[in-house]
C-alpha positions as CSV (number, residue, x, y, z in Angstrom):
1,M,6.9,-18.2,18.5
2,S,6.0,-16.6,15.1
3,G,5.3,-12.9,14.9
4,I,4.9,-10.2,12.3
5,L,5.5,-6.5,12.3
6,I,3.4,-4.2,10.1
7,T,4.8,-0.7,9.6
8,G,2.0,1.7,8.9
9,G,-0.2,-0.9,10.5
10,T,-3.1,1.4,11.3
11,G,-3.8,2.2,7.6
12,S,-6.4,0.5,5.4
13,F,-4.1,-2.3,4.4
14,G,-2.7,-2.8,7.8
15,R,-6.1,-3.2,9.3
16,A,-7.3,-5.6,6.6
17,F,-4.1,-7.7,6.8
18,T,-4.4,-7.8,10.6
19,R,-8.0,-9.0,10.4
20,T,-7.2,-11.8,8.0
21,A,-4.1,-12.8,9.8
22,L,-6.0,-13.1,13.1
23,D,-8.9,-14.9,11.6
24,K,-6.6,-17.4,9.8
25,Q,-4.2,-17.6,12.8
26,W,-1.2,-17.0,10.5
27,F,0.9,-15.6,13.4
28,E,0.9,-15.9,17.2
29,R,1.7,-12.2,17.6
30,I,1.0,-9.2,15.3
31,C,2.9,-5.9,16.0
32,I,1.5,-2.7,14.7
33,L,3.9,0.3,14.3
34,S,2.6,3.7,13.4
35,R,2.9,7.4,14.4
36,D,-0.7,8.1,15.3
37,E,-1.7,7.2,18.8
38,H,-5.3,8.1,18.1
39,K,-5.5,5.6,15.2
40,Q,-3.9,3.0,17.4
41,A,-6.5,3.5,20.1
42,E,-9.2,3.2,17.5
43,M,-7.7,0.0,16.1
44,R,-7.2,-1.5,19.5
45,A,-10.9,-0.9,20.3
46,D,-12.0,-2.2,16.9
47,F,-10.1,-5.4,17.5
48,K,-11.5,-5.6,21.0
49,D,-8.1,-5.6,22.7
50,D,-7.1,-8.9,21.1
51,E,-4.2,-10.3,23.2
52,R,-2.3,-11.3,20.1
53,L,-1.9,-7.6,19.1
54,R,1.0,-5.3,20.2
55,F,1.1,-1.6,19.4
56,F,4.3,0.5,19.0
57,I,4.3,4.2,18.6
58,G,7.1,4.9,16.2
59,D,8.3,6.1,12.8
60,V,10.2,4.3,10.1
61,R,12.6,7.2,10.2
62,D,13.8,5.8,13.5
63,R,15.9,2.7,12.9
64,D,16.4,1.9,16.6
65,R,12.7,1.9,17.2
66,L,12.2,-0.4,14.2
67,R,14.8,-2.8,15.5
68,R,13.1,-2.9,18.9
69,A,9.7,-3.4,17.3
70,M,11.0,-6.3,15.3
71,T,12.2,-8.2,18.4
72,G,10.5,-11.6,18.4
73,C,9.2,-11.2,14.8
74,T,9.9,-13.7,12.1
75,H,8.3,-11.5,9.3
76,V,7.8,-7.8,8.5
77,V,5.4,-6.1,6.1
78,H,6.5,-2.6,5.2
79,A,3.4,-0.6,4.4
80,A,4.3,2.8,5.9
81,A,4.7,5.6,3.4
82,L,3.8,9.1,2.5
83,K,1.4,8.6,-0.3
84,R,-0.3,11.8,-1.3
85,I,1.1,12.7,-4.7
86,E,0.4,16.4,-4.4
87,V,2.0,16.5,-1.0
88,G,5.2,14.9,-2.4
89,V,5.4,17.5,-5.1
90,Y,5.4,20.3,-2.5
91,N,7.5,18.3,0.0
92,P,9.8,16.0,-1.9
93,A,12.4,16.0,0.9
94,E,9.8,14.6,3.3
95,M,9.0,11.9,0.8
96,V,12.7,10.9,0.7
97,K,12.9,10.8,4.5
98,T,10.0,8.5,4.9
99,N,9.8,6.5,1.6
100,V,13.5,6.1,0.9
101,L,15.4,6.5,4.1
102,G,12.6,4.8,5.9
103,A,12.9,1.8,3.6
104,M,16.7,1.7,4.3
105,N,15.9,1.7,8.0
106,V,13.5,-1.2,7.7
107,I,16.1,-3.2,5.7
108,E,18.9,-2.6,8.1
109,A,16.8,-3.1,11.2
110,A,15.6,-6.5,9.8
111,Q,19.2,-7.5,9.0
112,D,20.1,-6.6,12.6
113,A,17.1,-8.0,14.4
114,P,17.6,-11.7,15.2
115,G,15.0,-14.2,13.9
116,V,13.6,-12.1,11.0
117,L,13.2,-14.4,8.0
118,G,11.3,-12.4,5.4
119,V,10.3,-8.8,4.7
120,V,7.7,-7.7,2.1
121,Y,7.6,-4.2,0.7
122,L,4.4,-2.7,-0.6
123,S,5.0,-0.8,-3.8
124,T,2.8,0.9,-6.4
125,D,2.2,1.2,-10.1
126,K,3.3,4.8,-9.7
127,A,6.9,3.5,-9.3
128,V,6.9,2.4,-12.9
129,E,8.3,5.1,-15.2
130,P,7.5,7.6,-12.4
131,V,6.6,11.2,-13.0
132,S,6.2,12.4,-9.4
133,P,8.4,12.5,-6.2
134,Y,6.1,9.9,-4.7
135,G,6.6,7.5,-7.6
136,Q,10.3,8.2,-7.8
137,S,10.7,7.5,-4.0
138,K,8.8,4.3,-4.3
139,A,10.9,3.2,-7.3
140,L,14.1,3.8,-5.4
141,A,12.7,1.9,-2.4
142,E,11.9,-1.0,-4.6
143,S,15.5,-1.1,-5.8
144,L,16.8,-0.9,-2.2
145,F,14.7,-3.9,-1.2
146,L,15.6,-6.0,-4.1
147,A,19.3,-5.1,-3.8
148,A,19.3,-6.1,-0.1
149,N,19.1,-9.7,-1.3
150,N,22.6,-9.4,-2.8
151,T,24.1,-9.7,0.7
152,V,21.8,-12.4,2.1
153,A,23.7,-15.2,4.0
154,D,22.4,-18.2,5.8
155,G,19.9,-17.1,8.4
156,S,19.5,-13.6,6.9
157,P,16.1,-12.3,5.9
158,R,14.8,-12.4,2.4
159,F,13.4,-9.2,0.9
160,M,10.4,-9.2,-1.3
161,V,8.5,-6.6,-3.3
162,T,4.8,-6.5,-4.3
163,R,3.5,-3.9,-6.7
164,Y,-0.1,-3.0,-7.5
165,G,-2.4,0.0,-8.0
166,N,-4.6,1.9,-5.7
167,V,-6.9,-0.4,-3.7
168,A,-10.5,0.3,-4.2
169,G,-12.1,2.1,-1.2
170,S,-8.8,2.5,0.7
171,N,-8.1,5.7,2.6
172,G,-7.4,8.6,0.3
173,S,-8.7,6.9,-2.8
174,V,-11.2,8.3,-5.2
175,I,-14.2,6.1,-4.3
176,P,-14.7,7.3,-0.7
177,L,-13.9,10.9,-1.8
178,W,-16.6,10.8,-4.5
179,R,-19.1,9.1,-2.2
180,D,-18.7,11.9,0.2
181,H,-19.2,14.6,-2.4
182,L,-22.3,12.7,-3.7
183,K,-23.8,12.6,-0.2
184,K,-23.4,16.4,0.1
185,G,-24.8,16.9,-3.4
186,D,-21.6,18.5,-4.5
187,V,-20.1,18.5,-8.0
188,V,-17.5,15.7,-8.3
189,R,-14.0,16.8,-9.4
190,V,-12.4,14.7,-12.0
191,S,-8.9,15.1,-13.5
192,D,-9.6,13.4,-16.9
193,P,-12.7,11.3,-17.6
194,E,-10.7,9.2,-20.0
195,A,-7.8,8.5,-17.6
196,T,-7.6,4.8,-16.6
197,R,-6.6,3.1,-13.4
198,F,-6.2,-0.5,-12.2
199,W,-8.8,-2.0,-10.0
200,M,-7.9,-4.1,-6.9
201,F,-9.9,-5.3,-3.9
202,M,-8.4,-5.1,-0.5
203,H,-8.7,-8.8,0.0
204,E,-6.6,-9.3,-3.2
205,A,-3.9,-7.0,-1.8
206,V,-3.8,-9.0,1.4
207,D,-3.7,-12.3,-0.4
208,L,-0.8,-11.0,-2.7
209,V,1.3,-10.1,0.3
210,A,0.5,-13.4,2.0
211,R,1.7,-15.2,-1.1
212,A,4.9,-13.2,-1.2
213,L,5.6,-14.0,2.4
214,D,5.0,-17.7,1.8
215,A,7.0,-17.9,-1.4
216,G,10.0,-15.9,-0.3
217,E,10.8,-14.8,-3.9
218,P,12.3,-11.4,-4.3
219,G,9.8,-10.2,-7.0
220,P,8.5,-7.8,-7.8
221,V,5.3,-9.8,-7.5
222,I,2.7,-8.2,-9.8
223,P,-0.9,-9.2,-10.0
224,D,-3.0,-9.4,-13.1
225,L,-5.6,-6.6,-12.6
226,P,-8.4,-5.2,-14.7
227,A,-8.7,-1.5,-15.2
228,F,-11.4,1.1,-15.5
229,A,-11.9,4.6,-17.0
230,L,-12.8,7.4,-14.6
231,S,-15.8,8.2,-16.7
232,D,-17.1,4.6,-16.3
233,L,-16.5,4.8,-12.5
234,A,-18.4,8.1,-12.4
235,A,-21.3,6.5,-14.3
236,A,-21.3,3.5,-12.1
237,M,-21.5,5.7,-9.0
238,G,-24.3,7.8,-10.4
239,V,-22.3,11.0,-10.9
240,T,-24.2,13.5,-13.0
241,R,-22.1,16.6,-12.5
242,M,-18.4,16.7,-13.0
243,D,-15.8,19.4,-12.7
244,V,-13.0,18.4,-15.1
245,Y,-9.9,20.2,-14.0
246,G,-7.3,18.4,-16.2
247,L,-4.3,16.2,-15.3
248,K,-1.5,17.8,-13.4
249,P,2.1,17.4,-14.6
250,F,2.7,14.8,-11.8
251,E,-0.3,12.7,-12.8
252,K,-0.4,10.0,-15.6
253,K,-3.3,9.5,-17.9
254,H,-2.7,5.7,-17.7
255,E,-0.8,3.9,-15.0
256,S,1.7,1.0,-15.5
257,L,2.2,-2.1,-13.5
258,R,5.3,-2.9,-15.5
259,P,6.8,-1.6,-18.8
260,G,4.3,-2.4,-21.5
261,L,1.4,-3.3,-19.1
262,T,-0.6,0.0,-18.9
263,S,-4.1,0.5,-17.6
264,D,-5.4,1.4,-21.0
265,K,-4.2,-1.9,-22.4
266,A,-5.5,-4.1,-19.5
267,R,-9.0,-5.7,-19.6
268,R,-11.4,-2.8,-19.2
269,M,-14.2,-3.1,-16.7
270,S,-17.7,-2.3,-17.9
271,V,-20.0,0.1,-16.0
272,P,-22.3,-2.8,-14.8
273,E,-19.2,-4.7,-13.6
274,I,-17.9,-1.6,-11.8
275,R,-21.3,-1.1,-10.2
276,E,-21.3,-4.6,-8.9
277,A,-17.7,-4.3,-7.6
278,L,-18.6,-1.1,-5.8
279,A,-21.2,-3.1,-3.7
280,H,-18.2,-4.9,-2.1
281,V,-16.2,-1.8,-1.3
C-alpha cells in the first residue's frame, strides 16, 4: 500500500498537491501533518472527509511524532516551514528550530521509519546567496537534505530538493494582499517598483514536486521560470496609488534561482501577460 506524508499539509501547496494526488490517484493514502487543528478541520470539510486522507496534529520539531506519522508511507513531501521573512529577522532562533532542526528531524525520521523510499524538500529562491534568517535557514536545510544521500544504503530513502520562487496567489504572497487592499480602496504598499520576482503557478509547483518524487534525483531541481517587475504587477492589477517604502536590508531587489540566474535576467513578463495570468490565480 503506497502512502505519502505532507508536512505543513494544510498550507496552500499541501492542499493543491493533495487535490491533484487524489484526482490522479497517485497514492492510496495521504497523511497531512500540521500544527493547526482548525485548518485541518477546514481541509477535512473541503475534501468531504475523503477516506484516503489521514490527519495528524504535530510539529516537525517533534521527531517521534514525525516517525509515527510516516508509518505506512512510501514517500514524504516536506513543505512545513516558518516563511515570513520579517518574522525570521525578529525571531531567528525560531526559524532555526523549525526550518533547520525540523529538516533534520524529517530526515532522521524518514531514515528510521520502515518503507520510506523518497523524501522531497521544498526550498526557495531566497536560499540562494541568502540575506535573511529565513533564506539562511532554508539554505542550510537544503544542504542537510542533499548530504543525507551520502549515507544511503540499499532500502534507504532518497532525499531530493526542489527550489523555486513564491507561488502566485499562495498564502502570504503579494497578490492576495494587494487584492485585499484594492477591495478596501486602500493605498497599496510596495517595497520597490523596480524589484523583480519569479512567477510560478501552483500547478507548476505541484508538477515539479511530482517529477522529483518520480525521478528520485537529489537535485536541487530548479524550474525555468519567467519573472515580473512589481511595477508591472501593480499595473496589471489596476493599482493607481502606491506607497513606496523601500527595500529592507533583509530583502533583495532581484531574487536568484541559482548563481547567475536572477529574476532581472530571466524572461520578463509583460503587463498584458501578467493580467492574463492573474485570471488563473
